[in-house]
C-alpha positions in Angstrom: -69.9 -22.6 1.8 -67.3 -20.5 0.1 -64.3 -22.3 -1.7 -60.3 -20.9 -1.5 -56.6 -22.0 -2.4 -54.1 -21.6 0.4 -50.8 -21.5 -1.2 -47.1 -22.4 0.8 -43.7 -23.4 -0.2 -43.4 -27.1 0.8 -40.2 -26.0 2.5 -41.9 -23.8 5.0 -44.9 -25.4 5.4 -45.9 -28.6 3.4 -48.9 -30.6 3.6 -47.7 -33.5 6.0 -46.9 -30.5 8.6 -50.8 -29.5 8.1 -51.9 -32.8 8.4 -50.0 -33.4 11.5 -51.5 -30.3 13.6 -55.0 -32.4 13.2 -58.2 -31.3 14.1 -56.8 -28.2 16.1 -55.4 -27.0 13.1 -53.0 -24.1 12.5 -52.6 -20.6 11.6 -52.5 -19.5 8.0 -50.0 -17.2 9.1 -47.5 -14.6 7.7 -49.2 -13.2 4.6 -48.3 -9.5 3.9 -50.7 -9.3 0.9 -53.8 -6.5 1.4 -55.7 -9.1 -1.0 -54.6 -12.2 0.7 -55.6 -10.7 3.8 -58.6 -9.5 2.8 -59.9 -12.7 1.0 -59.3 -14.1 4.6 -61.4 -11.8 6.3 -64.8 -13.2 4.1 -64.0 -16.9 5.3 -65.8 -18.8 7.9 -66.0 -22.0 9.7 -66.2 -24.7 7.8 -65.2 -23.1 4.1 -63.2 -25.5 2.4 -59.8 -24.6 0.1 -57.5 -26.5 -1.7 -53.9 -27.0 0.1 -51.6 -26.4 -2.8 -47.7 -27.0 -2.9 -45.9 -23.9 -4.8 -41.9 -23.9 -5.5 -41.1 -27.2 -7.2 -44.4 -29.5 -6.7 -46.6 -27.0 -8.4 -49.8 -29.3 -7.0 -52.9 -29.1 -5.0 -52.3 -31.6 -2.6 -55.2 -32.1 -0.2 -58.6 -30.4 1.3 -58.4 -28.3 3.9 -61.0 -26.8 6.3 -61.5 -22.7 8.0 -61.6 -23.6 11.7 -61.0 -19.9 12.9 -62.3 -17.0 11.5 -60.4 -14.1 10.7 -58.1 -12.8 13.8 -55.1 -10.9 14.6 -51.7 -12.5 13.1 -49.4 -14.2 15.8 -46.2 -13.8 13.7 -46.5 -9.6 14.1 -47.5 -7.2 16.2 -48.7 -5.1 13.0 -52.5 -5.1 13.4 -53.1 -4.7 9.6 -52.3 -8.2 9.5 -54.5 -11.3 10.7 -55.1 -14.5 9.5 -57.4 -17.9 9.8 -57.1 -21.4 11.3 -57.2 -23.8 8.6 -57.5 -28.2 9.4 -56.2 -30.6 7.0 -59.5 -32.9 5.9 -58.2 -35.2 3.5 -55.5 -35.8 1.0 -55.8 -36.1 -3.5 -55.5 -39.5 -4.2 -53.5 -37.5 -6.9 -51.8 -34.5 -6.7 -53.1 -32.0 -9.7 -50.4 -30.2 -10.7 -50.3 -26.9 -12.6 -49.8 -28.0 -15.6 -53.1 -29.8 -15.4 -55.0 -26.8 -14.4 -53.5 -24.7 -17.1 -54.8 -27.3 -19.5 -57.9 -27.7 -18.6 -59.9 -25.0 -20.5 -62.4 -25.7 -17.2 -60.3 -24.0 -15.1 -58.8 -21.1 -17.6 -60.2 -18.3 -16.2 -59.1 -19.5 -12.2 -57.2 -17.0 -10.3 -54.1 -19.9 -9.6 -53.8 -19.8 -13.6 -54.8 -15.8 -13.5 -52.3 -14.6 -10.1 -50.3 -17.2 -9.7 -48.5 -15.5 -7.0 -51.7 -14.4 -4.5 -51.0 -16.9 -1.5 -54.4 -17.1 -0.7 -57.6 -17.0 -3.3 -61.1 -17.6 -4.3 -62.2 -20.8 -5.9 -65.5 -20.7 -7.8 -67.9 -23.9 -7.1 -67.4 -25.0 -10.6 -63.8 -25.0 -10.3 -63.5 -26.8 -7.0 -66.1 -30.0 -8.5 -63.5 -29.5 -11.5 -60.2 -30.0 -9.7 -61.6 -32.5 -6.9 -63.2 -34.8 -9.8 -59.1 -34.9 -11.3 -57.7 -35.0 -7.8 -59.8 -38.5 -7.1 -61.3 -37.3 -4.2 -65.0 -37.4 -3.2 -66.6 -33.5 -2.4 -68.5 -32.7 0.4 
């Protein structure tokens, strides 16, 4: 299993909206960055990810799971753009803020710290374990 981070502005797509989609999940559409698209092409069903609220909250608020592999993005006719579908698994008991992540030396090399603008990014096993502990959620 691989781990990922999905960033969304809550005013555009929030954790609550993701949860409301249930087990069917929702396309992670509208990504127009080649590196983020390429990361989605690497994803497999069952991979887990952090759901990150950007803009004002700047915090990981929950865990999602990839429920459909890369396919054409339904929001465009441009065949260059693909997306995966994700479903909410569970919220964090305590959101993990960007400030907490930046302050933790174990997370100093995390893509979120080094390239905060990338909307879809990989997360290492060690980063996953560390952040899950900070968010007080059991790991799978």
